[in-house]
N, C-alpha and C positions, 0 to 999 in steps of 0.2 A: 743263345749258344747251345750247341748240341754235341753229344758224344759222337766221336767218329765211329764208323761201322766196325764192329768186332772188338771194341774196347771193353776190357773187363774191369769190374770194380770190386772193392771189398778187400780187406786184409792189409797188413802192414806193407807188403811188397807193392800192392796197388797204390797205396798212399804215397810211397816213395816215388813210384813211376809218375804219378800225377804231379807231384811237386817238381820232378825233373822236367816234365813236359812244360810246366808253367815257366820255369827258368829258361828253358830252351826257346820257348815262344818269345819271351821278353827280350832275350839276347838277340834273336834273329831280327826283331823289329828295330831294336836299337842299332844293330850293325848296319842295316840298310839305310836308315835315316842318317847315321853318321857318315856312311860311305857317300851318300848323295851330297852332304854338306862339304865333305873333303874334296869331292870332284869339282864342286862349284868354287870353293875358296882357292883351289890350286890352279884355276884358270889364269891365263896371262892377264896382266893388269889392265889392258885396254877393255876387257869385258866389264870392268867396274867403274868406268868413266861414263859421263852422259853421252847419249846418242848424238852423233854429229849431224850437221846439215846434209852431208853426203849420204850418211846412213839413212836418214829420214827419206831422202829421195829414192834410195834403193827399196826401202820398205813400202813406198807408195807405188812402185812400178808393178804392173800385171806380170804374171809369169812369162807370157810370150815375149814381152819386152826385155825382161831380164835375160832370158835364154838367148835372144838375138844379140844382146850386148856382150854376152860371154862368147858366143860364137864368132863375133867380129873382133874380139879382143879389147873392147871398150871397158869391160868389167872383169875384175879378178874374182874367181869363186871364193877366195879367202875373205875378201871384203864383204861379199854377200853373207857368208857364214857369220862373220863378226857382227853384222847388223842384226841378223835374226837371232844370233846367240844372246846378244844384249837384251833384245826385246823379250825373248823367251824367259830369261832369268827374271825380268821385271814382272812378267805374267805369273811366274811361279811365286814371287814374293806376295802378290795380291791374291792368288787363288789356290796355291798348293797343287798345281796341275802336273808337275813333272815327277817321273820315277827315275829311270836310268838317264843320267846326264852324260851324253857321249860326245860332247863338244870337243874335248881334247883329242880324241881319236878322229873326229870329223875334220879337224885341222889337217891331219895327214891325208885323209881321203880327198879333201879339197885340192891339195897340191897335185894329185894325180888323176883327177876326175876327167871323164870324157868331155872335152870342151866343144865337141861337135854333135853331141847327142841331143835328143829332143827335150831333155830336162837338164841341159848343161848348167852346172853350178847352182842348182836349186836345192836349198835345204828342205828336207822332208821330215816331218814329225810322224811318230808311229805310236799306235796303241800298244800298251805294255805286252800284249800277246805276241807281237811280231818277233821272230827269232833272229837275233843279231849275234854273230860269233863273238865270244868274250864277255857277253853281258847276260844277266839274268832276265827271265820273263816269269817272275814269281806270281803275277796276277793277284798280289795281296796275300797269298798263303805263306805263312811264316815257315812252313815245312819245305817250301820250294826255294827259300833263300840260299844263296851260295852255290847255285847249280847253273853256271853260265852255259850258254849254247856253245857247242864246238864247231858249228857250221852255220853259215848264213841261210835263212829261208829263201825259197825260190823268188819271192817278191823282192827281197833285198838285193839279190844278185841282178834281177832285172833293173831295179832302180839305179843301181850303181853303174851298170852297163849303159844306161840311158844318160848318165852324167849327173844324176841326183846325188845328194849328200845327206844320208840319214844322220840326224844330229841330236835328237832327244826322243825319249819314250814318255808316254803320258798315262795318267792314273785311270783306274777302273774300279768297279765294285768287286769285292771278293765274290766269287762264283760267276761273275759276268751276267747275272740275271736280275738287274735292278735298274731303275731310272735315276739312281744316285751313284756317286763314285767315291767310295770310302772303304778303308780297311785298317786294321791295327798296324800293318806294316808301313803304309804310306800316309795315313791320315785322310782327312776329308777335303775334297775339292769343292770350291765355291764358284758360283756364277759370277763372271767378271762384271756383270751389270748390277748385281746386288748380292752382297756377301751372305745374306741370310737364306739364299735360295740355291738349289742345285743346278748345275749346268746340264744335267741329264746323265744317262748311262745306257749301256755300259761304256760307251766311248766318251765319257764326260770330260776327262782331262784333256782329250784332244779338242773337243768343242770349246772348252774354256781358253785353251792356248790360241786357237785360231781366232776366236772372237776378240781376244785381247790384241791380236796382231803379232804374236810371237812366232807365227808360222803362216805361210800362205797355202800350203798343201799338206794334208795329212792322210793317214790310213786308219780305218776303223773296221769293225765287224758288225754283222747284223743277223740276229735270229728272230727277233720280234719287234724291231724298231731301234736297235742299239746305235745306229748312226743317225736315223731320222729324228728321233725324239731329242737327242742332244742338239742337233741342228736347229730344231724348233725352239727349244728352251734357250739356246745361246745366240741365235740369230746369225747362222752361217748357212752354207750350201752343201748339199750332198745328194746322192742318188744311190739307192740300194742296188748293188749289182745283181744281175741274174746269176743263177747257178752256172758254173763253168765259164765265167768270164774273167774273174780276177784270181790270180794265183793264191793258193792258201797252204801249199805243202811246206812243211818244216817249221811251223809256228807252234806256240804253246796252246794247249787247250785243256780246260778243266773237264771236258765232256767228250773225250776221244770216242769216236764211233757214233756220235749222235747224228743220225741221218734222217730222222723222222721229219724234222724241219731243218734242213741243212744250213749251217752258218755260212755267210758269204763275206769276203773282204771287199771293202768299198772305199771310194775316195771321198774326202771331205775338204772343202776349200773356203776361202773368205769371200770369193765372188763367183758369179755364175760363169763368166768368161773363163776364169781359171779352172772351173770344174770341167768345162768342155775340153780345154786344152790338156788337162791332166789325163782325161779319158783317152783322147787321141794319142797322146804320147805313150801311154801304157800299151794300147792295142798295136801301135806301130812297132813295138818291140817284140811282137809275136809271142805273147805270154805262153802259148801252148808249147813252145820250145823250152820253157823253163819248168813247166808243171803239166803233166799229162792230164790233169783234171780239167784244164782249160780247153774249150772248143776252138778249133782253128777258124775263127770267123774274123776277117779283117774289118777295119772301120769302113762304114758306108755312109756317104753323104745322102741325106734325105731332104728334098725340097718340098715343104708343105705350104709354100706361099701361093700355089696356083689353084688351091681349092679351099672350100670352107671346112674348118676343123670342127669336129663334133665332140663335145665334152659331156661326159656324164658326171653329175655331182651327187655325192653321198653326204647328206646334211647331218644324219644321225645314224649310228650303227645299231641303235635299239638296245644298247647295253648301258652306255654312259653318254648322256647328252652333252655336246660341247658347251663350254662356258660361254657367257656373253661375249667376252673378248675374242675368243677363237671363232665363234659364229660370225661376229662382225667382220673379222679379217677375211674369212671365206666369202662372205657376201661382197666385200669390196673387190675381190679377185673376179668373182662371177660378173659383177657389174662392168668391170673393165674389159673382160673378154667379150661381153655382149656389145659394148660400145665400139669394139674394134671388129665387129662383123662375124664373130664366132657363133656357132650353133651350140647353145648350152641348154641341157635338159636335166631335170631331176630324175634320178634313177632309183629303182627299188631292186637291187641285185639279189642273188641267192642269199638267204639269211646270213648276215655277217656273224651272228652269234654262233652259228654252226662252225665257222672257221675258228673262233676263239675256243670253243669246246673241244673240237677234235685236235687242234694244234696244241692246246695246253696238255691234253692227255698224252700226246706224242712226245712231249719233252719231260714228262713226269719222271721217268727213269733217269734222265740226264741230270735232273735236279738232285736226285739222291747221289749220283756220282760226283757232282760238283761239290756237294756239301761233305762228302766223305773225306775230302782233303783238309777239312777244317779241324784244328786241334781242340782239345777239351776246353782250353781257356780262351780260345780265339773268338772274337766277335763276328757274328754273322749280320748280314743286312736284315733289318726288321721285316721287310716284305717277304724275303726268301725264307726267313725263319717261320713266318706264318704258314708259308706254303709247304714246307718240308715236314712239319709236325704231323699232319694228317697222313702223309705217306708212310709214316712209321707206326701208325696205329692199325688195329684190326679193321677190316673193311666194314664190319657191322656198325662200328662207331661212326664212320663217315655216313653210312646210310641213315643212322638215327639223326645225325646232324642235318643231313639233307631234308629228312622228313620235317624236322623242326623249322627249318628255313622255309620250306614249301607251304606248310599248312598252318603254322603258328605266326611266323613273321610275314607270310604272304609274299615271298621273294622267290618265284619259280626259276628265274634265270640263275641266280647264285646257287640255288639248290641243284640245278642240273650240273653246274661246274663241280660242286662238291661231290655229288654222287659218283661221278666217274673218275674222281681224283685218287688214283691209287697206282702202285707199281704194277706194271704189266708183265705178264709172261709172254712167251713167244707168240702163241696163238692169238692172244688179245692184241698184241702189237700188229700182227698181220691184218687183223680185222680193222684196226684203226687206219692202216695204210689204205685199205680198200675204201673206207669212208672218205679219206682225203682225196683219193683219185676220183671218186664219184662227185665230190664237191667241185673239184677242178673242172670236170666235164660240164657241170651245170654252168659254171662261170664262162666257159668257152662258148657254149651255146647261147648264153645270155648276151655276151659281147657281140657275137655275130648278128643276133636278132636285132639289137639296138644300133648296130652299125657304128660302134664307138671307135674313136681314135685315142682318147685319153679318159682317165677317171680322175676326178679331183675331189679331195676331202681334206679335213684337218689331219695333221700328223698325230695329234693327241687331243683328248677332250679338254685339257687344261693348259694354261701357260705354265711356266716353270714353277715347281712346287717348292715350298719351304723344306729345309733339311728335315728328314724324318717323315716326309709326306708319302714316301713310297710304300709305307705300311698299308695304306688304304688306296693309293692312287694307281696301283698296278692294273686294276680292271679296265683302265682306259687304254690299255695297249692294243685293243682290238683294231684301232684305226690303222696301225702299222702291221700288226701280226697277220691281218687278213692277206696282205700281199706276199708275205712269206709262204703262207699256206697255198695260195693259188698259183704262185710262181709267175705272175704277170710280168712280162719283160720290163716294161717301164711303167711305174706308178707315179704320176705327177702329184706331188704332195705340197701343200701350202706351207711356206715359211712364215708362220704366224709371228709377227713382230710384237704382239701384245704379250710381253714376257712377265717377269717376276712381280711387278707392282700391280698387275691387274687382278 
């Protein structure tokens, strides 16, 4: 736990202020949790009866089939919503994955949804950051409780125009900078495959809900792996969107203005077919007409069947070696590709550690911003807490720490990370942007020299971690962070099924 920026201490007045802040924090947490329970308990009685055979059939249908049945009149959007509403509530009982329960309002939206749209009648779950009019997006900060959005985000307007029905929002870690999903406001989300393990972060609640079957399509965000690591930990499908492809205007952010490594909104689904369908549906709605951030690039069909595909494999990023389970899964994929006639080679790309070092320094200021919203009594993620403390110390302390790591502990990689870990002024930030661009150019030239079509690697060095594992496990984020830094359009990442028990 840390003092918020600018907080004064000392004196009777300060003690009274501190006590009042504690009471306000506890009241905000209690209010949101009670509100969630009231919304669940006030739902119509059919949400509390067992899932019917018809509802099981609906839950088992791919999105394309559900949409076709709605468009033809064979399925009623309200029946679809009720099936997924029931399953989502069961998922929440098992994993504590939900934040804002919007099902009652979604019933109204289902009655008037666009039944001829590309997402006609499909319930869509949302990361807690997504702005929905009338609902909070507190992201776990107690100081943001009770501040509902007055306007739908661009993405919500697009989804509803397409016929989709937003129906629940899902849990995240406070600050959005963790591979776990927990806060004082909402509590901790567990992996649906094993309660003692995390479903990932920062889009962990979404991954848990999808893996359990309480949704087929969801929305997350990604700065350093925040959709890909949860997909890996929980066993679902995702792809990190490129910049300017998915709308992001009008949503909540703990790091407004963070453009060193821009966050991107991205789709998450239960199946690969649903993932492709979701992407096509979003692009067919011309997202650039909802958000000027989006590039006007329509969906393009690409036929790769007429030539041999060349895959480059990164087996180890040189920072954290993949665990045996993850290495084995990657080897199985490589063997399958080779057996099907693909050209698969081991590659040694521009130093992946450089991406981790430059990328982490580019988000250092953003971490200070994200933690500035945390109150005096409010719990922080243990991994983020470790990261933010050096940012508030004099630089010479970090240099001493780096010297100790380098020459006494013989750990030069970690020493390099620590040495540059500080809040940057404008000129230092510009210099880092220059290093980022130079690194991207190296990758561009390497890609052309190797004549690559795709790059394959593990999404994380480890399977799902136990709760609390993020305190040490954050250094394995390089396998995903790399692709945020270089902005490669499509990074093919392994869905490692060797999860919590490995």
